ZAMARGU-4260 file (C-alpha; in steps of 0.2 Angstrom, whole numbers, plus 5000, padded with zeros to 4 digits):
<rodrens>
0) 5284/4888/4841 | 5265/4888/4839 | 5256/4895/4824 | 5248/4912/4826 | 5231/4918/4820
5) 5227/4936/4817 | 5210/4943/4822 | 5203/4959/4816 | 5195/4968/4831 | 5179/4977/4826
10) 5169/4981/4841 | 5169/4972/4858 | 5150/4968/4856 | 5147/4950/4853 | 5165/4944/4858
15) 5167/4934/4874 | 5183/4940/4884 | 5192/4927/4895 | 5204/4934/4908 | 5221/4925/4909
20) 5226/4928/4927 | 5245/4928/4926 | 5247/4938/4910 | 5232/4950/4911 | 5228/4947/4892
25) 5211/4946/4885 | 5208/4931/4874 | 5193/4926/4864 | 5186/4909/4860 | 5182/4907/4842
30) 5168/4894/4842 | 5157/4890/4827 | 5139/4886/4830 | 5137/4897/4845 | 5139/4883/4858
35) 5144/4896/4871 | 5134/4911/4866 | 5133/4925/4878 | 5117/4927/4889 | 5105/4916/4898
40) 5087/4912/4894 | 5073/4909/4907 | 5064/4893/4903 | 5049/4885/4912 | 5040/4868/4910
45) 5028/4866/4896 | 5016/4859/4909 | 5016/4876/4918 | 5011/4886/4902 | 4999/4873/4894
50) 4983/4882/4892 | 4973/4866/4893 | 4978/4863/4911 | 4978/4881/4918 | 4964/4889/4910
55) 4950/4883/4921 | 4959/4885/4937 | 4964/4903/4933 | 4946/4908/4928 | 4936/4904/4944
60) 4930/4917/4956 | 4920/4917/4972 | 4903/4926/4974 | 4889/4929/4985 | 4870/4929/4981
65) 4862/4946/4985 | 4847/4956/4981 | 4845/4964/4964 | 4848/4981/4972 | 4854/4988/4988
70) 4849/5006/4991 | 4859/5016/5004 | 4849/5028/5013 | 4860/5043/5018 | 4857/5058/5029
75) 4860/5077/5027 | 4873/5080/5040 | 4868/5098/5042 | 4851/5093/5048 | 4845/5085/5064
80) 4835/5068/5064 | 4819/5070/5074 | 4812/5052/5072 | 4816/5035/5064 | 4800/5027/5058
85) 4807/5009/5055 | 4817/4995/5063 | 4829/4983/5056 | 4821/4969/5047 | 4805/4978/5043
90) 4798/4977/5026 | 4794/4993/5017 | 4785/4998/5001 | 4791/5012/4990 | 4784/5028/4997
95) 4784/5022/5015 | 4791/5035/5028 | 4809/5030/5034 | 4814/5045/5045 | 4810/5063/5048
100) 4821/5078/5051 | 4818/5090/5065 | 4809/5105/5056 | 4807/5116/5071 | 4823/5125/5069
105) 4821/5126/5050 | 4804/5134/5053 | 4812/5147/5064 | 4825/5150/5051 | 4812/5153/5038
110) 4803/5166/5049 | 4819/5175/5052 | 4823/5175/5034 | 4806/5182/5029 | 4808/5196/5042
115) 4826/5200/5035 | 4819/5202/5017 | 4805/5213/5024 | 4819/5224/5032 | 4829/5225/5017
120) 4814/5230/5006 | 4810/5244/5019 | 4829/5250/5017 | 4826/5251/4998 | 4810/5261/5000
125) 4819/5273/5012 | 4834/5275/5000 | 4822/5279/4986 | 4814/5292/4996 | 4831/5300/5000
130) 4836/5300/4981 | 4819/5309/4977 | 4822/5322/4990 | 4841/5325/4985 | 4836/5326/4966
135) 4824/5340/4971 | 4837/5349/4981 | 4850/5347/4968 | 4838/5355/4955 | 4838/5371/4965
140) 4856/5371/4971 | 4871/5381/4965 | 4882/5374/4952 | 4896/5371/4965 | 4885/5361/4976
145) 4877/5350/4962 | 4892/5338/4962 | 4890/5334/4981 | 4871/5330/4977 | 4876/5319/4963
150) 4889/5309/4973 | 4876/5306/4987 | 4863/5300/4975 | 4875/5288/4966 | 4880/5281/4983
155) 4862/5277/4988 | 4858/5269/4971 | 4873/5258/4974 | 4866/5253/4991 | 4849/5249/4983
160) 4857/5238/4970 | 4867/5228/4983 | 4851/5226/4994 | 4841/5220/4979 | 4855/5207/4976
165) 4854/5202/4994 | 4835/5200/4994 | 4836/5189/4978 | 4850/5178/4987 | 4840/5176/5003
170) 4824/5172/4993 | 4833/5157/4984 | 4839/5151/5001 | 4822/5152/5009 | 4814/5143/4994
175) 4826/5129/4997 | 4822/5129/5015 | 4803/5128/5011 | 4807/5112/5000 | 4817/5105/5014
180) 4803/5107/5027 | 4790/5100/5014 | 4801/5085/5012 | 4806/5083/5030 | 4800/5065/5030
185) 4812/5054/5019 | 4803/5040/5011 | 4808/5023/5003 | 4812/5024/4985 | 4811/5005/4982
190) 4802/4991/4991 | 4812/4979/5001 | 4819/4975/5019 | 4828/4987/5031 | 4846/4981/5034
195) 4861/4989/5043 | 4850/5002/5053 | 4861/5013/5064 | 4856/5024/5078 | 4859/5043/5079
200) 4872/5040/5092 | 4881/5027/5081 | 4881/5040/5066 | 4888/5053/5077 | 4902/5042/5085
205) 4907/5034/5068 | 4905/5049/5057 | 4896/5040/5043 | 4881/5046/5033 | 4873/5030/5028
210) 4858/5028/5041 | 4851/5011/5034 | 4851/5000/5018 | 4836/4993/5009 | 4838/4976/5001
215) 4826/4976/4987 | 4812/4963/4984 | 4812/4952/4969 | 4826/4942/4959 | 4843/4939/4966
220) 4860/4943/4958 | 4877/4937/4961 | 4891/4949/4967 | 4910/4944/4964 | 4926/4952/4965
225) 4941/4952/4953 | 4959/4956/4956 | 4965/4972/4946 | 4978/4961/4936 | 4964/4950/4930
230) 4952/4963/4924 | 4954/4959/4906 | 4947/4941/4909 | 4930/4948/4910 | 4918/4960/4901
235) 4900/4965/4902 | 4887/4954/4893 | 4899/4939/4896 | 4890/4923/4900 | 4895/4913/4916
240) 4891/4898/4925 | 4887/4898/4944 | 4892/4882/4954 | 4886/4877/4971 | 4899/4874/4984
245) 4889/4860/4992 | 4883/4850/4977 | 4883/4849/4958 | 4870/4862/4955 | 4874/4874/4941
250) 4865/4890/4936 | 4869/4902/4922 | 4869/4921/4921 | 4877/4936/4912 | 4889/4949/4919
255) 4880/4966/4918 | 4891/4978/4928 | 4910/4979/4932 | 4914/4991/4946 | 4927/5005/4944
260) 4929/5008/4963 | 4940/4996/4973 | 4932/4986/4987 | 4936/4993/5005 | 4932/4977/5014
265) 4938/4961/5004 | 4938/4948/5018 | 4923/4938/5011 | 4929/4939/4992 | 4945/4932/4985
270) 4952/4926/4968 | 4955/4908/4966 | 4972/4903/4959 | 4980/4920/4965 | 4997/4922/4973
275) 5003/4933/4987 | 5006/4948/4976 | 4988/4947/4970 | 4982/4945/4988 | 4989/4963/4992
280) 4982/4972/4977 | 4965/4980/4974 | 4950/4970/4970 | 4934/4977/4961 | 4916/4971/4961
285) 4907/4964/4946 | 4889/4959/4946 | 4879/4944/4937 | 4861/4944/4932 | 4854/4926/4934
290) 4844/4917/4921 | 4835/4908/4935 | 4838/4909/4954 | 4828/4894/4959 | 4836/4885/4973
295) 4848/4899/4978 | 4847/4907/4995 | 4851/4925/4999 | 4869/4926/5006 | 4874/4910/4999
300) 4892/4908/4993 | 4895/4901/4976 | 4909/4899/4963 | 4908/4908/4946 | 4917/4902/4930
305) 4916/4914/4915 | 4912/4907/4898 | 4928/4908/4888 | 4919/4906/4872 | 4929/4890/4868
310) 4921/4879/4855 | 4936/4867/4853 | 4938/4852/4864 | 4956/4853/4870 | 4968/4839/4876
315) 4987/4836/4876 | 4998/4852/4874 | 4991/4869/4869 | 5002/4884/4870 | 4999/4903/4867
320) 5003/4906/4849 | 5016/4919/4854 | 5027/4905/4860 | 5028/4898/4842 | 5039/4905/4828
325) 5036/4901/4810 | 5051/4904/4798 | 5051/4908/4779 | 5050/4890/4774 | 5034/4887/4784
330) 5042/4877/4798 | 5037/4880/4816 | 5048/4879/4831 | 5050/4885/4849 | 5065/4890/4859
335) 5068/4875/4871 | 5081/4869/4883 | 5091/4855/4874 | 5106/4844/4879 | 5116/4852/4893
340) 5103/4864/4896 | 5108/4874/4881 | 5095/4884/4871 | 5090/4876/4854 | 5077/4879/4841
345) 5065/4864/4843 | 5054/4860/4828 | 5036/4857/4832 | 5021/4851/4822 | 5005/4862/4825
350) 4987/4856/4825 | 4971/4866/4828 | 4971/4884/4834 | 4959/4894/4844 | 4959/4912/4838
355) 4947/4917/4852 | 4959/4911/4866 | 4975/4914/4855 | 4982/4897/4858 | 4987/4882/4846
360) 4989/4864/4848 | 5006/4856/4848 | 5004/4839/4840 | 5022/4833/4841 | 5040/4840/4846
365) 5036/4844/4864 | 5033/4834/4880 | 5025/4841/4896 | 5041/4840/4906 | 5051/4850/4892
370) 5057/4867/4896 | 5053/4881/4884 | 5057/4900/4883 | 5046/4915/4878 | 5054/4921/4861
375) 5066/4935/4861 | 5076/4943/4847 | 5092/4941/4858 | 5091/4922/4858 | 5104/4912/4850
380) 5106/4893/4849 | 5119/4887/4863 | 5114/4900/4876 | 5113/4894/4894 | 5096/4892/4901
385) 5089/4893/4919 | 5073/4890/4928 | 5077/4904/4940 | 5070/4920/4934 | 5081/4930/4946
390) 5096/4922/4939 | 5092/4927/4922 | 5089/4945/4927 | 5106/4945/4936 | 5115/4938/4921
395) 5107/4951/4910 | 5112/4965/4922 | 5130/4959/4922 | 5133/4959/4903 | 5149/4969/4899
400) 5147/4987/4892 | 5150/4988/4874 | 5164/4999/4868 | 5172/5002/4851 | 5189/5001/4860
405) 5197/4987/4869 | 5210/4986/4883 | 5224/4973/4878 | 5238/4971/4891 | 5236/4989/4897
410) 5234/4996/4879 | 5219/5003/4871 | 5215/4995/4854 | 5205/5006/4842 | 5192/4999/4829
415) 5201/4989/4816 | 5218/4987/4825 | 5226/4969/4823 | 5232/4959/4838 | 5240/4941/4838
420) 5239/4927/4850 | 5246/4909/4851 | 5231/4898/4846 | 5240/4882/4852 | 5243/4889/4869
425) 5225/4893/4872 | 5214/4879/4879 | 5197/4881/4871 | 5188/4870/4882 | 5194/4878/4899
430) 5193/4896/4892 | 5211/4899/4897 | 5229/4896/4893 | 5234/4877/4890 | 5247/4878/4903
435) 5234/4882/4916 | 5239/4900/4918
</rodrens>
């Protein structure tokens, strides 16, 4: 008869249960060293997270050369355009007329408003005369009739106050109308070239309010777009390099503005190194002031690389410092896939570190084709590893629910209760009974 070993049951947490099909018993494998620890860790190749090989590719954006300023000229939809004074492609100076509103109807409205004010002022004069007359009659009236006179006088005074308010409101309205008539001709605020000019018919059919654009004279700037997930990569006053698409010419510049409103049309701008998820998310504009625009052409498409502030020449393997754990003895290690794809602590030797980029050099202990995992408090040596992130998530979701009680052959065992099993009849390598049941 095989010897028995007694195990004190604490909690189900951390004990691996194996179901014996024929008996319905739960047996546990007692394995020192954690060779078959629960869970599964997601790992990826060192080459995929090596900051030396990935940094430049993930930090390049497309851009287009445009004027330093583009001014949208909008219309007041409550007014009628009488005449447009420019054509597309015309060059205008600041102060030149662009278009004129129809003021004939506004002038008629102004005249009618002035007549309305005069009428209300006459009403006030008439009411004041009536009040004067009623006060005289009230003075000579009997005591019983004086209340009636008082009521009539108060009603007229209320009417006068309301009419005075209406006059003040109308005067403000007419003052605005006078200014509109005076400024019926809309003038250019900047010097530049007329672009995207629309006809009145186009505005009516499309329902827009931008009649034209003025592309300013002077120096150029570069407009780029960035995916919303990558906004932390850039910041204002960051220096950049601008690369020609057709030769080796390079310009320099500074990011001066980062837009907060998503682009509505993103067909001409895209993020290099992005995936399908990024392609469907919002992109935002940012603008670069050039140190020199010599050799650039308006509308030219270029590539932009932000300066990452790196002063260290990097080669070999560099990882973000979060991948590396340093123990109390000062030894550094990473979680790596070892023999049989089992998770292990892999000791590494560190070299230089780049505080600005947050990465460090791995001098020895890792090769480019090794597989590593991002550290987690749940990791134990001997855990299985996978390069399939979905599989790791499924494994995590399927972990058994912890309970302080355990079902053994149909009976509930409470915390601290003892059970026995025949150790010799359990095949520790197969996870079941030695006889195959």
